[in-house]
N, C-alpha and C positions, 0 to 999 in steps of 0.2 A: 523402700522397694527398690530393687536394682533396675538398671536400664533394660536388662533382658526380660524382667517381669513386665515392665511397662510395655515393652515392644511386643511381648507375647499377647498381652491383652488387646493391643491394637490389631494384631494379625487375626485374632479370633473374631474381633468385631467386623473386620473387613470380609472375612470368609462368610460370616452370617449375612452380611449386607449385600454382597455382590448379586445374588439372585433377584432381589428386589430392584436393584439398579438396572439390571438387564430388562426387567418388565417395563420400567419407565420409558425405555427407548421405543416402545410400541404405543405410547400414549398419543392421544389426539392433542391438538393445540388447546382445546378447552380443558382437558384434564390437567395439562401442564399449568395453565393459568390458575386453575382452582388450587393446585398444589402450591404454586408460588404465593398466592394470596394468603393461604393458611400459614405458610412459613414466614411471610413478611409480617403478619400480625403477631406471630410468636416472638419474632425478633424485636418488634416495637414494644411489646409488653415487657420483655426482658430488659430492654434499654430503659424504659420508663421506670421500672421497679428497682433496678440495681445499678444504673449508671447516673451519677449526679449530673454529668454533662448533658445527657439526653433528657433528664428529668425536666430541665428548663425548656428545652426545645420542644418536647412532646406534650408539655403541660396543656390539658384541656382537649387533647386530640381524642376523637371517638374511634378508638382502634378497632372495635368490633365491626364497624361499618367501613373501615378503611379499605380502599381498593388499589390495585396496581396503578390505575390512572391518577390516583391522588399522590403518588410518590414524588412527582416533580414539584409539588408544592412545598416540600421540605427543603431546608437549606443544605448546601453542599459542605463537605469537610475536606480539607487539604492536609498534606503531610506535616507542614509546619505547625498548624494548630493541634494536630494529633499529638505531637511531641510536647507541645506546651501544656496540653490538657490531659496528658496520659492518665494520671491518677483519677481524674474525674470521669474519663471514658470507660476504663476497665470496669467490668461488671462482676468481678469475683472478689469477695471479701478477703483481705490479706495480701492482695497483689498490688504492688506499687512499682513505679519506675525505678526507685532506689533498690528494691529487692531484686528486680529483674537485672539491673546492671551489675549488682554485686554477684548474682548467680553466674552471669556470663563471664565476669572477670575471673571467678574461681575456675570456671571451665577452661578459659584461655590459659590460666597459670598452671593447670594440671592438678588443682586441689580437689576437683570433683571429676568423676568419670561417668556420672549420670546426667544427661542434659535436661531431664525432666525435673520440674519444680513442683513439689507437693504431689508427686506421683503421676500427674496427668497434664501438666502445662509445659509447653515449650516456648521459650523466648527466642524469636528469630529476628536478628538485626540484618539490615540490608541497606545498600546504597541505591538499589533499584536501578532502572535504566536512566534515571535523572542524576544519579550520583549523590543525592541528598539522603543522609542517613535517616532510617526509621527503625522503630522497634515495635514488634507486634507479638500477639499471643496466639498460639495454636493450642487448642485443647483436643482431647481424644476424639470427640465427635467431629470436629472440624477436619482433623487429619484423616479420619476414617472415610468420611464422605468424599474428601478430595481424592484419596487413593482410588476409591471406587469409580469416580468420574474419569480418572486417568485410564483405568484398565478395563472398564466394563464392555466397551465395544470389542476389545480383543478377546475377552472371556466369552462373549456371545459368539464370535466367529469360531473360536475353538470348540464350543459346544456344537455348532452346526457341522463342523468338520469331524466331530467325534474324536477329537484329540484328548486322550486321557493321561498323557505324560509317561514318564516324568519329563518336565520341561525345564531347561536350563536358561536362566536369564542373567546376563552380565550387565552390570550397572557401572558406568563411568561417571562419577559425580564428584562433588567437592570432597576434599580430604578430611574435613572437620565436621563434627556433629553440630557445630554452630550454624552450619548452612542448611537451609530448608531442603535442598535437593536430596541430601542423605536420608532424610526421614520420609520423604514422599515417594521417591522412585525406586527405593530398594525394598519395598514390601512385597513379599510373595503373596499375591492376591488370591491364590488358590493353594490347597494342600499339596498339589502335585508340582508346584513351581519351586525350584531350587535357585537361590540367588547368590551370585558372586559379585562382591563390591570391590571396585578398583578405584583408586584415587586419580582424579584428572591431572594431578601434579606428579604422579610417578613417572619415571623415565619411560620413554617409548619402548625400549627393550624389555623392561619389566612388564609393561602392559601386554606386549605381543606374546611374551612367554606364557603369561597367565591365561590369556585368551586362547592361545593355541592348545594349551593343556586342558582348559575347561570346555572348549567347543560349544559355545552358547547357541541355543535355538533362537533366543531373543537378545538383541543388543540395544541398550538404551543409555543415553548420556547427553552431555552438552553438545550442541550442534557442531562446534568447531572440533571437539575431541573425536566425535564419530567420523567426521570428515577426514581427520588425520588417520584414523584406523583404516578408512577406505583407501587412502593413498598407499598405506602400508600393504594392504591386500593386493593392490595392483602392482606394487613393486616386488611382491613375493616374500616380504618379511613377516607377513601375517597370513594364516591359512585357516580361515573359519568359514562357515556357511550358514549364517543366521537366516531364518525364514521371516523374521519380523524385526524391523529396525525403527527406532523412535528417537527423536531429538527433542531437546527442551532447553530452556533457560537463556538461549541466545538466538539471534536471527539466523534462519536457514536460508541462504541465498541460492539462486539457481545453480551456481557453480558447485556448491557443496552438495546439493541434491543430486546433481548429475554424477558426480564422482562416487557418491554412495550407491546410487542405483547401478552404475557401471561395475562397481566392485562386487556386488552380491546379487544383482538382478532382481531386487525386491524394492517395493515402494517405500519411501521414507515417510513415516508417520510423524509429522511435526506437531508440536503442542505449544500452547501459549498460556501464560498466567503471571501471577505476581505473588510476592510474599504476603501482601496485604489481603488478597482474596483467594489465594490458592491457585491450583491449576484450573483454568477456566474452559479451555477448548482443546480438542484433540482430533487430529485427522484419522481417517481410516483409508484403506486402499480403494474403497469405492465411493468415498465422499468427494464432493467438489471443493470442499474447504474444511475448516476446523469446526467440528460440532461443538457448540457452546453448551456447557453444563448449566442450563438455565434453571434446573431444579436446585442449584446451589448459589446462583448469583443472578442479579438483574443488571444488565448493561444498558446505559443510555449513551448514544453517540452524540456529541455536542460540538459546537464551534468554540472559538476562543472566549466568547462571552457566556459560555455554558448554556446556550440555547440549543434545542434539538435541531438537527440538520435533516433536510429533505434529500440532499444529494451527497454522495460520499466525498466529492471533491471539496466540500466545505468542512469535513470532519477535522477536528484538531485535538480533541480530548475524549476521554471516557468518564462517565460518572457511574460508579459501580456500587451496588448494595449487596453485601454478603447475606445469604439466607441461612448460613450454617455456623456462623461464629457468634455464639451467645456470650462468650467470655470477654470478647473485645469487639463490641458491635461497630461495624463500619457501614453507616447508612448514607448513601449518596457521596461516596468517597471519590475524589478526583484523581484520575490516572492520566499521565501525559501521553501514553501511547495513542497512536492514530490507527484506527482499524476501518476496514470496509466490510459492511455486513450484507448478508443475504438472508432475508427474513425467514425463509423456510428451506430446510434441508430436503433434498430429493430422497435421501436415504432414510432420514428420521423426521417426518413432516412436522412433528410438534416442536422441534428445536431449530433455532437459527444457526447460521454458519458464519464464520469469519472468512471472507474471501482473500484478504491480504492484510498485512501488518506493516506499518511504516515507522521509522524513527528510532529503532533500537539497534545499537551497533556495539558489539564486543569483538574486537579483532585481535588476532595473534600478532605479536611483535617478532619480526625475523631479524636476527643478528648473525650474518654470515652463515655459519653451519648450525646454529641452534635457533629454535623457535620457542617463544615464551607465551604461554596462555595468560590472558588478563587476570585469571584467578590468582596468579602470583602476587599481583598488586592488590587486587580486591580483598584477598584473604587478610591482609594487614589493614588497609585503609578503611574497609567497610565495617570493621569490628571495634574501632576506637570511638567511644561515645562523644568525645570532644569534636570530632570531625563531622561537620554537617554536610559538606559537599567536597568533591574532589574531581580532578581531571588529570589524566596521565597522557603525556605527549612523548612519543618515542623520539630518541635522538640516536646518533650513530652507534653509541656504545652504552646506552642507558635510557634515561627518561627525564623530562621536566615534569614535575608534579605540582599542581596548584591545589592548595588546600584552603577551604573556607571553614574557619573555626572561631567562635566567639571567645573561647578560652585558650589559654596557652597550651601548646602541644610541643613535645620534644621531637623536633624534626630530625635531629641527629639519630635518635634511637629508632624512629620510624624508618628512616633511610637505611639504617643498619640491618633491620629485620628484613626489609625488601631485598637488600644486597645479598643476604644469606640465601634467600629463596632463589634469586637470580643465579647465584653460583651453583646451586643444585641443578639448575636447568642448563648449565654449561656456559653462562656468561660470567667470566671471571673479571674481577676489578671493574665492576660497572660504575658508570658515572651518573649519579643521581643528583638532581637539583630540586630541592623542595622549597616552595615559597608559600607564605601565607598571604591570601588575597581576600578582598572584600566580597567579590562575586566572580562567577565564571561566565565566559562568553556563551551565549545561547544561539541555537539555530534560528535564523530569522523567520522561517516558515512554521516550524513546529513548536518553537519556544523551548526546546529541550537542549540539554547539555550532552555533547558527545563525550563520554567518559574516557574512552581509549582511542587515541588517534595514532595510527600506525604510519610509518614511512612506506610509501609506495614507490618501489624502484622499478 
């Protein structure tokens, strides 16, 4: 099956599922909890029957009577053990970390043009906000549900306004099909939506020309990239008038939000998620925070000892349980992001909101007249299986790159690939210093690694 065929199947599934997802937004808290309970039991059953790793953990568990309150009794799972026990965790016969890595390698080398494995599985590798590499499986159901969570509030609003299209949506995401953003945010969630995909690593002039020609109604992409487009709009090199703008994959600070709102006079709908559990929360123009897709995930906010917190000031981590990924079950998976929760949304009372997110930082590197997006580094470093963690520190004409790898890696080759990417961005003859280290310095409060450290002049 071709990539187009797999993509077509996904789009049909999303179109059929969106109406049901819109209905869920009117649920009561009790209806949501009943739905979560059913999905949690289904995930536990799948894990028990098909995942050797969970078979031991869940042995003897009475799943039929298992409740949401019982979830905290199960052990947590971290990224390191996931990678160490990958073949035992995966719940699909015929999938292994060896076959996944071989598939990704063929994609990187251009030997394959279809990212799907066995027609319906995507392998998504990421360094995440921590910089430590992980590899996860997305199946068609997981991706479809995640796309619906991303776009359902927008679809609901369009229905209320009677907008029947056509609607043009410009998507500025990762340049490669290896990155999850290309699969998630570029789906036309309704038949009347036309999608234009632009690479975050294309030159600014090319992006501006394409956007000016396309004239999108919706604009969606990496937070820093959308902020750059807003600056271009204010300078006059871009002339578009989107009525809906959404950011993802990176922190959206107040400065970015202000420039975006000033450029187009529209609210910036920020989102939050991770490769491990998909897009989790989405803002709307009327919400006070990001609406959490709790029909797809259960979040527990905990302290450094993984105990539940009563006050947001004590929050240090998240323990997440995916309710929609049966192919690669993640039950009580630890995520290092720090969030502040509001238990009940004023807009959708059944769902909780994220009031704020701390600890994620992806910054542009500015070199005199050119600006370099972190994707230039991430696109190389995050896809090499031997690299477990990395940190990129900007220098005057390049970067110092720290790499944690138990196996030998070719630093000269890696540096060469990054240099080529930097040259495309306008930084000629860059100076890159790559070093293998045992560990990376972590933030004393959050325990996280800041992957990209830019020079602030």
